[in-house]
N, C-alpha and C positions, 0 to 999 in steps of 0.2 A: 477644487484641487483634484487632480487625476488619481484614480485608485488602481491598485494592483490586487488581483485575487489569486490566492494559492489554494490548491486542492491537496488534501492530506491523505497519505497512505501509510500503512505499516507493512513492513516486509519481515518474513521469518526465514531463516536459513537452516536447512535440514540436510543431513547426510542422505545420499541416494539409497544407500544400503546400510543395514545395521552391522554388516560384516565387512570390515575394511580390507580391501585387497592391497596388500603391501607391495608397492612398486620400488624398483631400485632407485628411482629418482624422487621418491616421496620423502617429504620432511617429517612425516607423522607416522608413528609406530602403532597407534591404536585409534579406535573410533572416538574414544573420549578425548584424546589429544587433538584429533581433527575438529571435533565440536568446539573445543576450547579455543581454537585458533580461527574459527569460521569468520569472525569479523575482521581479523587481521588479513585474511585471504581476500575478502571483499574489498577492504581498504586499498589494497594494491591494484585491484581492477579499477576502482573508482578514479585513482590518480593517473592511470595509464593513458597517456596522450595518444597511444596507438590503438586504443579500443575502438572497434569499428561498429558504430551504431547505425542501423539501417531500418528504414520504414519499408512499406510495400512498394518497391520499385524506385526508391529514392534514397540517397545518402543523407544522413543527419550530421551536421557539422557540430562537433563538441569541443569544448575548451574547459579544462580544469582551472578554475579561477583562484581558489584558495582552499586551504585546509588549516584546521586548528584542533589537534587531537582527533577526536572522532567526528568532527564537524567538517563537511565538505560542501563546496559550491561548484556546480557545473553550469556552464552556459551552453544551451543546445538550440540549434536553429537549422534553417534550410535555405538553400539558394533559390532566389526567384528573380525573374526578369521583369522589369517594369518598363512600360512605354510612356515616355514623358515628352513634353514639348518645350523647346527653348524660347528665348524672347523673340526669335524670328519666326516662331510658330512652326518650326520644323520638328518633326518627331525623331526621337532617338531612343535607344534601349540602354538601360542601366541595370546593374545587378543590385539586388537588395537582399539583406540577410536577417529577416525577422527571427527573433529568438525568445526562448523562455529561460528564466533563472530556476535552477533546481537546487534545493537545500536538502542535504542528507545528514542525518544524525545516526552514525554507525555505532553508537554505544550499544553493547549487547543487551542492555535493558531498555533501550528506546527504539532503535531500528525504524526510524521515521523518515519519510521522504515527502517534501513539499514541492509541488510543481506549479509554477506560475502559469496562469492561463493567458497565453498570447495568441489570440485568434488568428492573426496573419501567419503565424508559424505552424501551429497545430490546431486544427479545428476544435478538438476537445483535449483537455489534459490527459484523458484516458488513453488517447493515441500515443502520446509521448511516454506515458507510464508503461504501456505494452512494449514499446521499443526498448526502454531501459531494462525491463524485466527479461525480455528475450535475450538481450545482449549479455547481461550479467550471467544468465544461466548458461550461455555458451562457454564462458570462461570458468564458471564455478564447476561445471561438469567435469572439467579436466582434473579437479581436485576431489571429485566424488561428492559434490555438494549441489544443492538446488535452492532457489529462493522463490517464495510465494508472496505476492502483493495482495493486500486487501484494503478496501476503502474503510476509513474510520467514520462512524456514524454516531448519532445521538441515541443512547439507550432509551431516552424519553419517547423517541419516535416509535420504538417498538411497542411500548406500553400504550401509546395513543392508538396504535393500530389494533392492539388486542382489545382495548376498551370499546372502540368503534364497532367491532364485530362480536362483542360479548354475547354469549348465548347462541352463537352460530358457528363456532369454530369446530370443524371436524378433525383437523390434523395440524400439527405444528412440527416443522422439520428444521433442525439445525445442521449445517455443514461446517465442520471445524477443520482448521489447519492445525496440525499437531503443535501444541504449545512448546515453545523453547525459551520463554521469557517468564521468569518467576513473578515479576511485578504485575502481570496481567492474568495470572492463573490463580483461580480460587480453588476451593475444595472440590467442587463438582468437576471442574475442568481437569484438576490433577488426576482424578479417577479415570477420566478419558485418556489422559496422557499416558498412564501406565499401560492401558490396553493397546494404544497405538504404538508405543515403543516396542512392545512384545511382538507385534505383527508387522512392523515397518510400514504401517499405514500413514500416509502424509495427510490424507483427508478422510474424515469419517462423518457419516450422517447419523444423527440421532433423531428418531421419529416418534412422536407421540400421536396415537390414533384413538379416537373416541369409539365407543360401542356403536353397533349398526344403527340403533335408534336414538343414540345420545349425542352429546357434545362434550368437548373438553371442559374440565372444571378446575378451579383453583389455579388458574394461570394469572398470578398476581405478583407484585413486587415483594409481598410478604412471603412468598414461596421461595425460600433461600436457594434451593438447588436451581430452580428456573432462573431466578434473578442473577445468580452467578454465571450461568451460561449466556444470558443476555448481555451482561457487562463484558464478557470476554469477546463475543462476536462483534459488539459495538466498537471495541478498542482495536479492531483489525484482525480478529482471530477467525473470521468466517462470515457466514450470513444465515439468515433465517427466513422461512416462508410459512404461510398458513394456507389452509384450504377451508372454505366455508360450505355450509349446507346448500345443496342444490347446484353446486359448481365443481368442476374438475380443475379449474384454473388455480395455479399457485399465485399467491399474492405476497410480494416482498413486504416484510414488516418495516424495513428502513430504506427509504428511497432517496433520502437527502444526505449527501456526503458532507462531512465537516469541511468548511472552507474558512480562510482568513482573508479579510480585506484590509489592506494597509495603504497609507498615503504613498504615492509614487516618490515623493521627495525624500522619504525615509530610507529608500533602498537604491535609488539611482545615483550613481557617482558618489557613493558613500563607502567608507572602509568596510570590508566584509565583517569585521568583528562587531561593528555597529548594526549591520544588517541582521547578523545572527541574534543580537539582543532583541531587535524588533520582532523577529519571527518567534523567538523562544518565549517572549512575553505572551504571545497568543497561544502557543503550545501549552503553556502552564495553565491556561484557563480550561483546558480539556478535562483536567482532573479536579477542577474546582467547582 
């Protein structure tokens, strides 16, 4: 049975400035009101059939397939010309439209996007992710908002990397996107959130550096502050790198993005509420 693979990302929507410039045509009177309505604003962009998605030098064909509350499905593809032969062995050209299914959960406490890997349409899911992110931000900017996408990874992969280089780690660096989702923000992350909110920083780097002749110690799951930061970045809040003795090279702690593999028959020519159930059954395993 054929399989379909979905790559998982989390997006976070933030105000461009902490000081809202009130416009005559604005529907929002304060920064808090804007933040409260950020997902509603994005929802209108998602369902807009006139949204212009573009790659580098080519147009992306997009179709809003279905919505159910904060759940949306987009079909996104490209136009390609194929040279084929008929039964008389004569060649002719036909148009083909390979495409990827995109699932979006725009609930303020989820903000997940799953992108089907369709090789013939987009070489890598990341390419389509970049197109969606760029396009959304063009429209969000008009309302004073911006969105950041991050891969979701396994926290266990971070700890596997730390264990592999134990006794050799000279530096550990986290780069965080400002948290705006309570369900993925722990105590340590909330402390960073306060600092970021006061300075309007959207991305902040936290660096741990060992003494000149030493290495970092106590980087373990039992270290609650570090563990909290690891969980946040793994859930789509940023990324982390290390540097080891004798090298200036930064090593990514989590290289494998979370993906879901589903049977093609469960999502092809199936009502979208059923497709949503299939994908959400996999999403629920991320917290399990």
